[in-house]
Backbone as a chain_set.jsonl record, in Angstrom:
{"seq": "MKKSHLSVIITLLLFVSCHPNKDKSTDTIQKEKAATEQKADDNDNSIKISFTMNDVNGKQVSVSDVFAEHQITVIDFWASWCGPCRAEMPNLVKTYNKYKDKGLGIIGVSLDEDKAEWTKAIETMDMTWIQLSDLQGWNNSAAQMYGIQAIPFTIIVDNTGRVIDAGLRGEQLESAIAKYLNNQN", "coords": {"N": [[-163.679, -105.042, -2.65], [-160.577, -106.337, -2.24], [-158.27, -107.969, -4.781], [-156.588, -110.31, -4.464], [-157.504, -111.07, -1.724], [-160.113, -111.626, -2.288], [-159.751, -114.001, -3.816], [-158.302, -115.899, -1.979], [-160.55, -116.281, -0.718], [-162.138, -117.402, -2.416], [-160.622, -120.081, -3.051], [-160.642, -121.408, -0.285], [-163.469, -121.638, -0.237], [-163.595, -123.572, -2.596], [-162.684, -126.226, -1.327], [-163.16, -126.284, 1.16], [-166.096, -126.671, 1.802], [-169.586, -126.902, 0.959], [-170.586, -127.671, -2.204], [-172.788, -127.454, -5.247], [-171.877, -128.641, -7.227], [-169.561, -130.81, -7.346], [-168.411, -132.286, -9.183], [-166.852, -130.228, -10.893], [-164.431, -129.397, -12.966], [-160.803, -128.693, -12.576], [-159.892, -126.636, -14.504], [-162.59, -125.503, -15.271], [-163.297, -124.239, -12.459], [-161.106, -122.629, -12.039], [-161.594, -120.992, -14.317], [-164.013, -119.88, -13.088], [-163.339, -118.65, -11.125], [-161.506, -116.557, -11.945], [-163.512, -114.833, -13.729], [-165.132, -114.146, -11.419], [-163.295, -112.817, -9.993], [-163.111, -110.648, -11.646], [-165.317, -109.254, -11.626], [-165.634, -108.91, -9.09], [-163.419, -106.646, -8.867], [-164.553, -104.859, -10.734], [-167.202, -103.948, -9.513], [-166.609, -103.077, -7.218], [-167.805, -102.798, -3.853], [-170.084, -101.87, -4.683], [-172.596, -103.402, -4.266], [-175.878, -103.694, -3.417], [-177.584, -105.721, -1.247], [-180.75, -106.892, -1.34], [-183.627, -108.604, -0.313], [-186.818, -110.547, -0.29], [-188.312, -112.849, 2.047], [-189.744, -116.008, 3.32], [-189.726, -116.563, 6.702], [-188.759, -119.028, 9.478], [-191.597, -118.968, 10.691], [-193.489, -118.591, 8.45], [-193.758, -116.219, 7.94], [-193.505, -113.31, 5.823], [-190.48, -111.292, 5.775], [-188.774, -108.637, 4.812], [-185.431, -108.109, 4.222], [-184.201, -105.72, 3.804], [-185.276, -104.097, 5.942], [-184.6, -105.51, 7.917], [-181.597, -104.816, 7.991], [-181.874, -102.183, 8.426], [-182.425, -101.925, 11.301], [-179.88, -102.366, 12.104], [-176.026, -101.938, 12.89], [-174.48, -103.281, 11.253], [-174.872, -106.117, 9.508], [-175.05, -109.76, 8.736], [-175.567, -111.66, 6.428], [-176.005, -115.273, 6.387], [-175.2, -117.894, 4.548], [-176.436, -121.182, 4.519], [-176.76, -124.464, 5.482], [-178.773, -127.481, 7.016], [-177.867, -129.885, 6.27], [-175.095, -129.335, 5.619], [-172.169, -130.201, 6.419], [-169.75, -128.601, 7.008], [-170.957, -126.282, 7.419], [-172.44, -126.693, 9.52], [-170.1, -127.018, 11.568], [-168.702, -124.571, 11.48], [-170.789, -122.919, 12.547], [-170.54, -123.061, 15.766], [-168.962, -120.725, 15.834], [-170.087, -118.411, 15.017], [-172.427, -118.326, 16.678], [-171.079, -117.619, 18.682], [-169.699, -115.165, 18.242], [-171.999, -113.745, 17.302], [-173.233, -113.587, 20.008], [-171.457, -112.095, 21.224], [-171.361, -109.476, 19.932], [-174.021, -108.9, 19.574], [-175.16, -107.009, 20.754], [-174.115, -104.482, 20.362], [-174.885, -103.544, 17.986], [-174.521, -105.476, 15.863], [-176.503, -107.797, 13.696], [-177.984, -110.641, 12.112], [-178.561, -112.904, 9.387], [-179.791, -115.556, 8.655], [-180.206, -117.772, 5.866], [-181.249, -120.48, 4.712], [-180.477, -122.96, 2.771], [-182.093, -125.276, 2.521], [-184.267, -128.156, 2.049], [-186.387, -129.41, 3.853], [-188.264, -128.802, 6.19], [-188.587, -129.723, 8.837], [-185.903, -130.838, 9.27], [-184.557, -128.478, 9.05], [-185.677, -126.648, 10.977], [-185.241, -128.073, 13.242], [-182.127, -128.298, 13.045], [-181.957, -125.314, 13.789], [-182.601, -125.062, 16.134], [-181.038, -127.046, 17.679], [-178.466, -125.963, 16.851], [-178.601, -123.744, 18.441], [-179.087, -121.06, 17.172], [-180.203, -117.897, 17.583], [-181.055, -115.809, 15.599], [-182.609, -114.246, 13.097], [-184.081, -116.517, 10.731], [-184.141, -117.443, 7.54], [-185.976, -119.184, 4.555], [-186.729, -120.576, 1.607], [-187.307, -122.915, 1.23], [-186.011, -124.532, -1.228], [-183.769, -125.607, -1.715], [-180.529, -125.591, -3.376], [-181.734, -124.072, -5.094], [-182.443, -121.761, -4.057], [-183.949, -118.572, -3.917], [-182.656, -116.431, -2.925], [-179.758, -116.979, -3.036], [-179.546, -118.173, -5.413], [-180.05, -114.955, -6.635], [-177.669, -113.97, -5.809], [-175.51, -115.281, -6.76], [-174.475, -117.579, -5.379], [-172.445, -119.971, -4.917], [-171.519, -121.646, -3.071], [-171.489, -123.143, -0.026], [-170.805, -122.986, 3.66], [-171.288, -119.529, 3.262], [-170.766, -116.238, 3.779], [-172.229, -112.887, 3.864], [-171.475, -109.394, 4.482], [-173.237, -106.675, 5.126], [-174.088, -103.172, 5.395], [-175.958, -100.945, 7.433], [-177.861, -99.987, 5.059], [-177.685, -102.065, 3.303], [-175.733, -102.263, 1.914], [-172.867, -103.95, 0.693], [-170.057, -104.975, 2.364], [-168.133, -106.696, 2.962], [-167.228, -110.046, 2.162], [-167.551, -113.634, 2.466], [-166.077, -114.407, 4.332], [-164.935, -116.433, 7.56], [-164.939, -117.916, 10.908], [-162.504, -116.6, 12.967], [-161.648, -114.475, 11.029], [-163.928, -113.448, 10.401], [-165.047, -112.212, 12.815], [-163.265, -110.726, 13.299], [-163.091, -108.719, 11.358], [-166.28, -107.933, 11.829], [-165.541, -106.665, 14.62], [-163.787, -104.784, 13.747], [-165.442, -102.99, 11.586], [-167.936, -102.48, 13.462], [-165.972, -101.146, 15.787], [-165.153, -98.686, 14.497], [-167.28, -97.606, 13.658], [-168.61, -96.312, 16.494]], "CA": [[-162.699, -106.292, -2.213], [-159.414, -106.577, -3.086], [-158.392, -109.275, -5.78], [-156.002, -111.222, -3.534], [-158.715, -111.52, -0.908], [-161.153, -112.691, -3.075], [-158.892, -115.546, -4.333], [-158.02, -116.483, -1.174], [-162.186, -116.869, -0.132], [-162.55, -118.485, -3.334], [-159.898, -121.142, -2.954], [-161.463, -121.805, 0.683], [-164.888, -122.038, -0.723], [-163.887, -124.93, -3.303], [-161.783, -126.902, -0.235], [-164.012, -126.794, 2.46], [-167.692, -126.102, 1.538], [-170.563, -127.636, 0.6], [-171.396, -127.018, -3.31], [-173.779, -128.387, -5.644], [-170.95, -129.078, -8.486], [-168.203, -131.226, -6.915], [-167.835, -132.703, -10.387], [-166.352, -129.462, -11.955], [-162.889, -129.756, -13.724], [-160.088, -127.725, -12.465], [-160.134, -125.713, -15.361], [-163.719, -124.714, -15.01], [-163.164, -123.864, -11.222], [-160.285, -121.629, -12.705], [-162.321, -119.711, -15.268], [-165.159, -119.343, -12.698], [-162.904, -117.874, -9.949], [-161.08, -115.237, -12.734], [-164.893, -113.776, -13.773], [-165.623, -113.755, -10.609], [-162.49, -111.761, -9.448], [-162.975, -109.317, -12.318], [-166.745, -108.683, -11.393], [-165.342, -107.745, -7.944], [-162.863, -105.638, -9.222], [-165.243, -103.804, -11.504], [-168.36, -103.365, -8.765], [-165.894, -102.981, -5.538], [-168.452, -102.114, -2.904], [-171.464, -101.121, -5.067], [-173.526, -104.064, -4.539], [-176.494, -103.795, -2.585], [-178.731, -106.841, -0.783], [-182.422, -106.825, -0.947], [-184.779, -109.756, -0.81], [-188.102, -110.894, 0.731], [-188.08, -114.491, 2.065], [-190.537, -116.632, 4.701], [-189.264, -116.869, 8.236], [-189.544, -120.43, 9.908], [-193.204, -119.023, 10.778], [-194.267, -118.515, 7.281], [-194.054, -114.593, 7.982], [-192.727, -112.884, 4.94], [-189.229, -110.822, 5.978], [-187.733, -107.748, 4.106], [-184.222, -107.969, 4.708], [-184.124, -104.279, 4.025], [-185.823, -103.199, 7.372], [-183.455, -105.903, 9.297], [-180.752, -103.924, 7.972], [-181.708, -100.757, 9.206], [-182.216, -102.302, 12.5], [-178.321, -102.98, 12.802], [-175.297, -101.075, 11.967], [-174.185, -104.239, 10.037], [-175.35, -107.606, 9.139], [-174.284, -110.764, 8.455], [-176.108, -112.92, 5.946], [-174.811, -116.562, 6.235], [-175.886, -118.943, 3.855], [-176.112, -122.29, 5.075], [-178.107, -125.604, 5.337], [-178.602, -128.155, 8.059], [-176.921, -130.956, 5.652], [-173.999, -129.108, 5.583], [-170.659, -130.491, 7.726], [-168.735, -127.162, 6.771], [-171.85, -125.094, 7.946], [-172.697, -126.748, 11.294], [-168.783, -126.737, 11.882], [-168.918, -122.897, 11.374], [-172.007, -122.473, 13.218], [-170.648, -122.229, 17.071], [-168.072, -119.511, 15.946], [-171.056, -117.377, 14.398], [-173.235, -117.976, 17.337], [-170.057, -116.568, 19.721], [-169.801, -113.743, 17.613], [-173.538, -113.336, 17.514], [-173.531, -113.351, 21.051], [-170.471, -111.147, 21.32], [-171.563, -108.149, 19.078], [-175.351, -108.408, 19.202], [-175.979, -105.354, 21.434], [-173.009, -103.316, 19.569], [-175.073, -103.163, 16.541], [-174.495, -106.703, 14.853], [-177.625, -108.518, 13.212], [-177.283, -111.995, 11.652], [-179.822, -113.28, 9.2], [-179.604, -117.051, 8.474], [-180.451, -118.128, 4.415], [-180.848, -121.866, 4.648], [-180.452, -123.91, 1.249], [-182.416, -126.766, 3.025], [-185.594, -128.595, 1.41], [-186.452, -129.966, 4.422], [-188.301, -127.828, 6.934], [-188.356, -130.079, 9.971], [-184.55, -130.536, 9.182], [-184.011, -126.863, 9.138], [-185.873, -126.078, 12.247], [-184.067, -129.135, 14.409], [-180.785, -127.864, 13.486], [-181.688, -124.081, 14.173], [-183.017, -124.873, 17.767], [-179.726, -127.668, 18.072], [-177.298, -125.14, 17.078], [-178.959, -122.457, 19.187], [-178.981, -119.966, 16.32], [-181.41, -117.324, 17.677], [-181.415, -114.63, 15.033], [-183.969, -114.373, 12.114], [-183.568, -117.476, 9.83], [-185.056, -117.48, 6.187], [-185.923, -120.203, 3.398], [-187.742, -120.803, 0.755], [-186.936, -124.679, 1.114], [-185.786, -124.549, -2.555], [-182.406, -126.19, -1.345], [-179.666, -125.073, -4.089], [-182.614, -123.168, -6.07], [-183.096, -120.637, -3.282], [-184.157, -117.331, -4.823], [-181.719, -114.985, -2.779], [-178.625, -117.829, -3.413], [-179.738, -117.954, -6.779], [-179.935, -114.031, -6.902], [-176.324, -113.348, -5.661], [-174.545, -116.453, -7.109], [-173.707, -118.231, -4.224], [-171.935, -121.431, -5.318], [-171.035, -122.92, -2.037], [-171.703, -122.887, 1.619], [-171.177, -121.676, 4.497], [-171.037, -118.245, 3.185], [-171.314, -115.008, 4.352], [-171.897, -111.709, 3.457], [-171.516, -108.422, 5.384], [-173.681, -105.382, 4.703], [-173.971, -102.073, 6.005], [-177.776, -100.772, 7.32], [-178.512, -99.85, 3.923], [-177.92, -103.509, 2.294], [-174.376, -102.195, 0.842], [-171.881, -105.18, 0.671], [-169.181, -104.334, 3.258], [-167.35, -107.686, 2.885], [-167.891, -111.356, 2.053], [-166.673, -114.941, 2.168], [-165.67, -114.764, 5.968], [-165.593, -117.346, 8.769], [-163.996, -117.627, 12.178], [-161.937, -115.367, 13.387], [-161.683, -113.544, 10.03], [-165.194, -113.096, 10.294], [-165.184, -112.123, 14.122], [-162.323, -109.667, 13.214], [-163.886, -107.728, 10.631], [-167.181, -107.139, 12.52], [-165.224, -106.018, 15.621], [-163.394, -103.322, 13.189], [-166.418, -102.226, 11.65], [-168.295, -101.9, 14.492], [-165.25, -99.834, 16.574], [-165.28, -97.619, 13.761], [-168.856, -96.647, 14.048], [-168.86, -95.789, 17.683]], "C": [[-161.677, -105.871, -2.774], [-159.252, -108.263, -3.951], [-157.762, -110.204, -4.833], [-156.85, -111.814, -2.373], [-159.6, -112.528, -1.448], [-160.889, -113.924, -3.565], [-159.071, -116.434, -3.166], [-159.844, -116.987, -0.313], [-162.305, -117.613, -1.06], [-161.902, -119.91, -3.533], [-160.568, -121.804, -1.643], [-162.912, -122.746, 0.767], [-164.746, -123.396, -1.085], [-163.191, -126.059, -2.377], [-162.547, -127.411, 0.769], [-165.064, -125.743, 2.606], [-168.383, -126.739, 0.823], [-170.918, -126.844, -0.936], [-172.319, -128.085, -4.093], [-172.843, -129.13, -7.143], [-169.411, -129.668, -8.253], [-167.524, -131.915, -8.198], [-166.768, -131.952, -11.377], [-164.602, -129.657, -12.253], [-162.38, -128.462, -13.01], [-160.118, -126.398, -13.153], [-161.328, -124.469, -15.151], [-163.956, -124.083, -13.826], [-162.472, -122.554, -11.696], [-160.83, -120.214, -13.398], [-163.644, -119.108, -14.555], [-164.512, -118.471, -11.804], [-162.432, -116.519, -10.632], [-162.287, -114.408, -13.08], [-165.191, -113.573, -12.3], [-164.723, -112.286, -9.852], [-162.578, -110.342, -10.592], [-164.385, -108.761, -11.991], [-166.448, -107.826, -10.274], [-164.647, -106.914, -8.093], [-163.698, -104.391, -9.845], [-166.674, -103.123, -10.812], [-167.79, -103.559, -7.381], [-167.39, -102.3, -4.58], [-169.602, -101.48, -3.57], [-172.71, -102.103, -5.131], [-174.154, -103.845, -3.607], [-177.387, -104.831, -2.544], [-179.952, -106.39, -0.778], [-182.978, -107.827, -1.536], [-185.847, -109.994, 0.591], [-188.018, -112.205, 0.535], [-188.86, -114.744, 3.254], [-189.244, -117.03, 5.565], [-189.477, -118.552, 8.938], [-190.997, -120.365, 10.19], [-193.908, -118.904, 9.555], [-193.991, -117.157, 6.76], [-193.257, -114.139, 6.699], [-191.512, -111.825, 5.81], [-188.796, -110.014, 5.077], [-186.277, -107.707, 4.571], [-183.755, -106.696, 4.835], [-184.392, -103.923, 5.658], [-185.251, -103.975, 8.247], [-182.178, -105.138, 9.318], [-180.665, -102.763, 8.642], [-182.071, -100.999, 10.707], [-181.031, -101.96, 13.319], [-177.423, -102.169, 12.229], [-174.511, -101.863, 10.951], [-174.839, -105.525, 10.266], [-175.018, -108.434, 8.804], [-175.477, -111.477, 7.817], [-175.42, -113.76, 5.709], [-175.863, -117.358, 5.682], [-175.547, -120.003, 4.204], [-177.205, -123.448, 4.729], [-177.806, -126.749, 6.354], [-177.801, -129.596, 7.721], [-175.502, -130.78, 5.697], [-173.195, -129.008, 6.337], [-170.371, -129.41, 7.72], [-169.834, -126.153, 7.544], [-171.879, -125.115, 9.717], [-171.52, -126.937, 12.11], [-168.671, -125.523, 12.281], [-169.738, -122.392, 12.417], [-171.685, -122.365, 14.73], [-169.993, -121.135, 17.246], [-169.01, -118.208, 15.454], [-172.037, -117.327, 15.704], [-172.462, -117.372, 18.488], [-170.151, -115.669, 19.529], [-170.857, -113.06, 17.871], [-173.678, -112.285, 18.862], [-172.964, -112.017, 21.748], [-170.761, -109.607, 20.925], [-173.29, -107.87, 19.223], [-175.656, -107.277, 19.896], [-175.034, -104.163, 21.436], [-173.541, -102.961, 18.281], [-175.052, -104.36, 15.394], [-175.818, -107.291, 14.642], [-177.159, -109.495, 12.207], [-178.768, -112.481, 11.066], [-179.59, -114.43, 8.253], [-180.292, -117.255, 6.836], [-180.538, -119.462, 4.564], [-181.334, -122.438, 3.304], [-181.136, -125.304, 1.603], [-183.711, -126.876, 2.262], [-186.751, -129.212, 2.439], [-186.86, -129.099, 5.574], [-188.416, -128.292, 8.544], [-186.889, -130.172, 10.351], [-183.965, -129.198, 9.769], [-184.571, -126.55, 10.377], [-185.291, -126.869, 13.26], [-183.001, -128.454, 14.143], [-180.768, -126.134, 13.816], [-181.596, -123.923, 15.921], [-181.427, -125.811, 18.376], [-178.912, -126.6, 18.305], [-177.43, -123.617, 17.735], [-178.772, -121.007, 18.211], [-180.141, -119.209, 16.396], [-181.698, -116.106, 17.076], [-182.434, -115.12, 13.717], [-183.352, -115.527, 11.244], [-184.702, -117.351, 8.443], [-184.694, -118.67, 5.308], [-186.997, -120.216, 2.849], [-187.806, -122.204, 0.317], [-186.77, -125.291, -0.509], [-184.355, -125.363, -2.702], [-181.258, -125.321, -2.526], [-180.331, -123.875, -5.072], [-183.085, -122.12, -5.178], [-182.881, -119.718, -3.806], [-182.879, -116.667, -4.198], [-180.156, -115.96, -2.783], [-178.426, -117.582, -4.587], [-178.956, -116.331, -7.389], [-178.311, -113.608, -6.696], [-175.088, -114.168, -6.162], [-173.978, -116.808, -6.068], [-173.871, -119.891, -4.903], [-171.011, -122.46, -4.177], [-171.163, -122.307, -0.568], [-170.759, -123.436, 2.626], [-170.414, -120.629, 3.665], [-171.341, -117.315, 3.504], [-171.168, -113.614, 3.391], [-172.253, -110.392, 4.297], [-172.209, -107.344, 4.863], [-173.664, -104.765, 6.042], [-175.659, -101.948, 6.491], [-178.481, -100.172, 6.431], [-178.549, -100.865, 3.143], [-176.579, -103.346, 1.707], [-173.485, -103.414, 1.405], [-170.731, -104.589, 1.191], [-167.759, -105.521, 2.982], [-167.886, -109.186, 2.734], [-166.984, -112.352, 2.056], [-165.55, -115.043, 3.589], [-165.834, -115.731, 6.9], [-164.697, -117.184, 9.567], [-164.132, -116.509, 12.521], [-161.65, -114.112, 12.258], [-163.103, -112.783, 10.203], [-165.435, -112.029, 11.528], [-164.347, -110.614, 13.851], [-162.942, -108.512, 12.642], [-165.213, -107.232, 11.222], [-166.6, -106.374, 13.765], [-164.601, -104.45, 14.853], [-164.416, -102.902, 13.088], [-167.136, -101.508, 12.755], [-167.425, -100.976, 15.405], [-165.166, -98.649, 15.809], [-166.27, -97.007, 13.611], [-168.943, -96.068, 15.081], [-167.988, -94.485, 17.743]], "O": [[-161.719, -105.097, -3.73], [-159.885, -109.304, -3.773], [-158.56, -111.0, -4.338], [-156.825, -113.025, -2.156], [-159.786, -113.722, -1.215], [-161.732, -114.809, -3.714], [-159.754, -117.458, -3.182], [-160.049, -117.901, 0.486], [-162.631, -118.752, -0.724], [-162.53, -120.808, -4.095], [-161.123, -122.871, -1.906], [-163.302, -123.768, 1.331], [-165.3, -124.321, -0.491], [-163.213, -127.106, -3.025], [-162.635, -128.568, 1.179], [-165.101, -124.63, 3.13], [-167.82, -127.275, -0.132], [-171.396, -125.711, -0.972], [-172.551, -129.235, -3.723], [-173.286, -130.016, -7.876], [-168.377, -129.222, -8.749], [-166.307, -132.086, -8.271], [-166.075, -132.474, -12.25], [-163.81, -130.133, -11.44], [-163.059, -127.453, -12.816], [-160.309, -125.313, -12.605], [-161.236, -123.254, -14.977], [-164.861, -123.252, -13.9], [-163.113, -121.505, -11.76], [-160.641, -119.015, -13.19], [-164.298, -118.187, -15.046], [-165.105, -117.408, -11.624], [-162.791, -115.451, -10.136], [-162.198, -113.223, -12.76], [-165.612, -112.432, -12.115], [-165.166, -111.234, -9.392], [-162.146, -109.224, -10.313], [-164.464, -107.547, -12.177], [-166.704, -106.626, -10.172], [-165.011, -105.951, -7.418], [-163.542, -103.213, -9.523], [-167.218, -102.119, -11.272], [-168.424, -104.134, -6.496], [-167.827, -101.197, -4.908], [-170.111, -100.517, -2.996], [-173.691, -101.836, -5.824], [-173.477, -103.696, -2.589], [-178.046, -105.059, -3.559], [-180.192, -105.377, -0.122], [-182.991, -108.093, -2.738], [-185.764, -109.768, 1.798], [-187.777, -112.787, -0.523], [-188.803, -113.947, 4.189], [-188.186, -117.578, 5.256], [-190.553, -119.112, 8.73], [-191.698, -121.365, 10.037], [-195.109, -119.157, 9.645], [-193.96, -116.859, 5.567], [-192.191, -114.741, 6.573], [-192.044, -111.593, 6.895], [-188.242, -110.671, 4.196], [-186.147, -107.03, 5.59], [-183.004, -106.394, 5.762], [-183.503, -103.48, 6.385], [-185.19, -103.54, 9.397], [-181.657, -104.805, 10.383], [-179.706, -102.344, 9.29], [-181.945, -99.973, 11.374], [-180.927, -101.535, 14.47], [-177.725, -101.612, 11.173], [-173.964, -101.339, 9.98], [-175.309, -105.809, 11.368], [-174.106, -108.055, 8.07], [-176.366, -111.891, 8.561], [-174.387, -113.623, 5.054], [-177.013, -117.517, 6.092], [-174.33, -120.15, 4.321], [-178.174, -123.385, 3.972], [-176.618, -126.997, 6.564], [-177.248, -130.292, 8.573], [-174.719, -131.726, 5.79], [-173.129, -128.012, 7.058], [-170.818, -128.885, 8.74], [-169.386, -125.257, 8.26], [-171.613, -124.339, 10.634], [-171.705, -127.035, 13.323], [-168.531, -125.322, 13.487], [-169.356, -121.463, 13.129], [-172.459, -121.584, 15.284], [-170.081, -120.463, 18.273], [-168.557, -117.068, 15.556], [-172.528, -116.21, 15.87], [-173.077, -116.645, 19.269], [-170.658, -114.927, 20.37], [-170.872, -112.002, 18.5], [-173.973, -111.095, 18.976], [-173.537, -111.197, 22.466], [-170.373, -108.673, 21.626], [-173.766, -106.757, 19.002], [-176.561, -106.568, 19.457], [-175.061, -103.181, 22.178], [-172.92, -102.236, 17.503], [-175.484, -104.204, 14.252], [-176.427, -107.281, 15.711], [-176.148, -109.307, 11.529], [-179.809, -112.525, 11.721], [-179.206, -114.206, 7.106], [-181.259, -116.493, 6.807], [-179.36, -119.818, 4.54], [-182.489, -122.332, 2.889], [-180.779, -126.339, 1.039], [-184.254, -125.854, 1.844], [-187.87, -129.486, 2.005], [-185.905, -128.535, 6.109], [-188.357, -127.441, 9.432], [-186.499, -129.751, 11.44], [-183.158, -128.995, 10.677], [-183.705, -126.021, 11.074], [-184.807, -126.263, 14.216], [-182.689, -127.771, 15.119], [-179.679, -125.623, 14.078], [-180.962, -123.178, 16.667], [-180.78, -125.363, 19.323], [-178.581, -126.198, 19.421], [-176.673, -122.655, 17.61], [-178.301, -119.984, 18.708], [-181.086, -119.462, 15.649], [-182.416, -115.291, 17.656], [-182.868, -116.259, 13.54], [-182.139, -115.491, 11.041], [-185.918, -117.186, 8.542], [-183.561, -119.142, 5.218], [-188.087, -119.948, 3.355], [-188.268, -122.59, -0.757], [-187.317, -126.322, -0.899], [-183.941, -125.688, -3.815], [-181.315, -124.11, -2.317], [-179.692, -122.999, -5.655], [-184.129, -121.549, -5.491], [-181.769, -119.591, -4.318], [-182.011, -116.342, -5.008], [-179.264, -115.223, -2.363], [-177.459, -116.949, -5.011], [-177.964, -116.216, -8.11], [-177.812, -112.876, -7.55], [-173.917, -113.818, -6.015], [-172.882, -116.319, -5.795], [-174.813, -120.62, -5.213], [-170.269, -123.435, -4.294], [-170.934, -121.157, -0.195], [-169.976, -124.337, 2.324], [-169.219, -120.728, 3.387], [-172.564, -117.282, 3.64], [-170.336, -113.353, 2.522], [-173.378, -110.363, 4.796], [-171.629, -106.947, 3.853], [-173.438, -105.208, 7.168], [-176.508, -102.705, 6.02], [-179.613, -99.772, 6.706], [-179.355, -100.82, 2.213], [-176.199, -104.26, 0.975], [-173.523, -103.706, 2.6], [-170.283, -103.643, 0.544], [-166.594, -105.147, 2.84], [-168.987, -109.455, 3.212], [-165.807, -112.175, 1.742], [-164.489, -115.66, 3.682], [-167.014, -115.972, 7.153], [-163.704, -116.502, 9.313], [-165.042, -115.681, 12.538], [-161.463, -112.952, 12.626], [-163.204, -111.559, 10.114], [-166.018, -110.987, 11.229], [-164.832, -109.537, 14.199], [-163.271, -107.506, 13.271], [-165.345, -106.011, 11.14], [-167.21, -105.333, 14.005], [-164.865, -103.318, 15.258], [-164.869, -102.338, 14.084], [-167.043, -100.304, 12.996], [-168.019, -99.996, 15.854], [-165.106, -97.575, 16.408], [-166.226, -95.793, 13.415], [-169.454, -94.965, 14.889], [-168.011, -93.772, 18.747]]}, "num_chains": 1, "name": "protein.A"}
């Protein structure tokens, strides 16, 4: 991921997202941003995603198995109580419906704590893809493992779980998906 691209992503996340540390000073945020940029430069495209979590029915799902079924998969970190997540969801639903038969998979990872609110949001927003949560809120094991600091946040992976891109929304996300899927055909 290019350094300038990551800077834009982090800036967007700070201003148009839900995050647990809204009291952070600008100085602290800038230090975190610099550390994240350095880490991305050092590990460009070398990160692989892998975890197991329960779906809405309590069944354990290995995301690696899901990745293998698709050319690319979007992991969408979100929560039912997050306004920006809910605002972004129609874009994700539209993109999924457009590309699901062309090799796109999506895995929703909810940072909810209330199962009833989580499942209601899934139904209300017509999210027909796999939904996972450990119902631990910001302590969600996958979010902790991958350093998710704000939601909504997306990670695009290939069929092996290798990270292709991250932090994209709306038209940027759809463009990246279209580009990647068109290059694979």
